[in-house]
C-alpha positions in Angstrom: 118.8 48.1 95.6 115.4 47.3 95.4 114.0 48.4 98.0 115.7 52.0 97.3 113.9 51.9 93.6 110.4 51.3 95.9 111.2 54.0 98.4 112.4 56.7 95.1 109.2 56.0 93.5 107.1 56.5 96.5 108.8 59.2 97.3 108.8 60.5 93.6 104.6 60.0 93.9 104.0 62.1 97.1 105.7 64.9 95.4 104.2 65.0 92.7 100.5 64.8 94.4 101.6 67.9 96.4 103.1 69.3 93.8 100.0 68.9 91.3 96.6 68.6 93.5 95.1 71.8 94.0 94.8 72.6 97.4 91.3 74.1 99.0 92.0 77.9 98.3 92.3 77.1 94.3 88.3 75.9 95.0 87.6 78.8 97.0 84.7 81.2 95.5 85.0 84.5 94.4 83.0 87.3 95.7 82.2 90.2 93.7 82.5 93.4 95.7 80.7 96.8 95.2 83.7 99.3 93.9 84.7 102.0 96.3 83.1 105.4 95.7 85.7 106.9 94.1 85.6 104.6 91.2 82.1 106.3 90.3 80.3 105.5 86.8 81.5 107.3 84.0 78.6 109.4 84.0 79.0 110.8 87.2 82.9 111.0 86.8 82.4 113.2 84.2 79.5 115.3 85.3 82.3 116.0 88.5 85.4 116.2 87.0 83.4 118.6 84.0 82.3 121.3 87.1 86.4 121.5 88.9 87.2 122.4 85.2 85.0 124.7 85.0 85.3 126.4 88.3 88.9 126.4 87.5 88.3 128.1 83.7 86.2 131.0 86.0 89.1 131.4 87.9 91.8 131.9 85.3 89.4 134.1 83.5 89.3 136.2 86.3 92.8 136.7 87.0 93.3 137.2 83.3 91.1 140.1 83.3 93.1 141.5 86.3 96.2 141.1 84.3 94.3 143.0 81.0 93.4 145.6 83.4 96.9 146.0 84.8 98.3 145.8 81.6 96.0 149.0 79.9 96.5 150.7 83.2 100.6 150.6 82.8 100.0 151.8 79.2 98.1 154.8 79.9 100.6 155.3 82.4 103.6 154.7 79.7 102.0 157.0 77.4 101.1 160.1 79.4 104.8 159.8 80.7 105.7 159.9 77.4 103.9 163.1 77.0 104.8 164.7 80.1 108.3 165.0 78.9 110.0 168.3 78.2 110.6 169.2 74.6 114.3 169.7 75.0 114.7 166.4 76.3 116.4 163.5 74.0 114.5 160.0 73.8 117.1 157.9 74.3 115.9 153.9 73.3 
């Protein structure tokens, strides 16, 4: 029986050593890497993003101007058609 206790104690110590002693990977050096180009600094990123936003807003402004011209043309067309109706025709809304 005493041999079994000594054997159990030795096994427990061996497991504790394996469990608690840090391995060689825990002592490795940390290497600093340069950040990828996608993660550029705030000023460089802001300039590029603001330029893209400006380009999108210019496109939207051009599209809105075209829509406004079409609506104005439709209004004048509808007004001219209203004026061109015969005097006897009933207006239904």
